[in-house]
LUMNUFI-685914 format. One record per residue (C-alpha): residue in three letters; x, y, z. Coordinates in nm, 3 decimals. Layout:
! residues N
   r       u       v       w
 ala       X       Y       Z
...
END
This chain:
! residues 112
   r       u       v       w
 met   0.143  -3.457  -4.350
 asn   0.428  -3.629  -4.175
 leu   0.471  -3.653  -3.799
 ser   0.736  -3.379  -3.761
 arg   0.530  -3.123  -3.958
 arg   0.226  -3.206  -3.748
 thr   0.431  -3.166  -3.429
 val   0.570  -2.830  -3.542
 leu   0.224  -2.708  -3.644
 ser   0.073  -2.818  -3.310
 ala   0.352  -2.649  -3.117
 ala   0.311  -2.327  -3.317
 leu  -0.065  -2.321  -3.255
 ala  -0.014  -2.386  -2.884
 ala   0.240  -2.104  -2.863
 leu   0.008  -1.870  -3.049
 gly  -0.278  -1.957  -2.816
 ala  -0.062  -1.905  -2.508
 gly   0.055  -1.571  -2.645
 val  -0.300  -1.452  -2.705
 leu  -0.408  -1.560  -2.357
 gly  -0.099  -1.402  -2.200
 ala  -0.172  -1.072  -2.372
 cys  -0.526  -1.075  -2.236
 ala  -0.405  -1.147  -1.884
 ser  -0.150  -0.866  -1.883
 asn  -0.415  -0.612  -1.983
 ser  -0.646  -0.710  -1.700
 glu  -0.408  -0.686  -1.405
 pro  -0.573  -0.526  -1.105
 glu  -0.476  -0.167  -1.029
 thr  -0.402  -0.264  -0.670
 lys  -0.046  -0.372  -0.750
 arg   0.226  -0.122  -0.666
 thr   0.547  -0.078  -0.855
 thr   0.871  -0.120  -0.665
 gly   0.907   0.258  -0.661
 glu   0.558   0.308  -0.518
 phe   0.624   0.045  -0.250
 thr   0.952   0.213  -0.157
 asn   0.791   0.557  -0.148
 asp   0.510   0.426   0.074
 ala   0.760   0.267   0.313
 ala   0.955   0.594   0.335
 leu   0.633   0.789   0.399
 thr   0.536   0.546   0.675
 ala   0.870   0.605   0.848
 lys   0.840   0.984   0.811
 val   0.484   0.984   0.948
 lys   0.588   0.769   1.246
 ser   0.872   1.012   1.319
 ala   0.644   1.316   1.282
 ile   0.389   1.169   1.522
 ala   0.662   1.085   1.774
 thr   0.796   1.441   1.752
 asp   0.459   1.620   1.766
 val   0.259   1.394   1.998
 gly   0.517   1.185   2.181
 ala   0.695   0.854   2.145
 arg   0.445   0.666   2.363
 thr   0.153   0.777   2.145
 ala   0.347   0.702   1.827
 ala   0.416   0.350   1.952
 ala   0.042   0.297   2.006
 ile  -0.047   0.399   1.650
 asn  -0.010   0.166   1.353
 ile   0.060   0.330   1.019
 glu  -0.015   0.181   0.678
 thr   0.059   0.371   0.359
 tyr  -0.074   0.286   0.015
 arg   0.008   0.511  -0.280
 gly   0.048   0.813  -0.055
 thr  -0.269   0.756   0.144
 val  -0.189   0.705   0.512
 gln  -0.414   0.507   0.745
 leu  -0.373   0.547   1.119
 thr  -0.508   0.276   1.353
 gly  -0.463   0.187   1.718
 phe  -0.572   0.317   2.056
 val  -0.475   0.640   2.232
 gly  -0.580   0.806   2.557
 ser  -0.766   1.108   2.417
 arg  -0.930   1.257   2.110
 glu  -0.669   1.533   2.122
 gln  -0.387   1.276   2.075
 ala  -0.569   1.119   1.781
 asp  -0.628   1.459   1.622
 arg  -0.267   1.569   1.678
 ala  -0.141   1.244   1.523
 glu  -0.357   1.307   1.217
 ala  -0.233   1.667   1.191
 ala   0.129   1.550   1.218
 ala   0.074   1.293   0.941
 lys  -0.085   1.552   0.712
 lys   0.220   1.778   0.743
 val   0.456   1.515   0.599
 glu   0.557   1.596   0.244
 gly   0.426   1.336   0.000
 val   0.120   1.237   0.203
 arg  -0.185   1.267  -0.023
 ser  -0.450   1.199   0.240
 val  -0.490   1.062   0.592
 lys  -0.756   0.823   0.713
 asn  -0.769   0.847   1.091
 asp  -0.911   0.524   1.235
 val  -0.744   0.574   1.576
 arg  -0.977   0.486   1.864
 ile  -0.990   0.631   2.214
 lys  -0.926   0.392   2.504
 ser  -1.214   0.369   2.744
 ser  -1.132   0.500   3.090
 ser  -1.294   0.209   3.275
END
């Protein structure tokens, strides 16, 4: 076997091996990745939830609450002055079209 045939054969085997490994990797991608559409939808939901909380509970409370959205699930975090504010923020978030569920991790500020 001459040198050029050996080089071509080696290159073909390397490409085949890389293709097989690449196919395995693409099948095992974690499900935590979002498509561009999912990311855009989540960003839009976050904005709608923030607006709904500001409208229903007040701008000051909305500013104190952080909102993260992942595939339609909204997580609320932050600190507010009362349980009522936290509950109203959760209710406002649940009313937004497209929200699948709400995880309310908002904490109440201590009054000391």
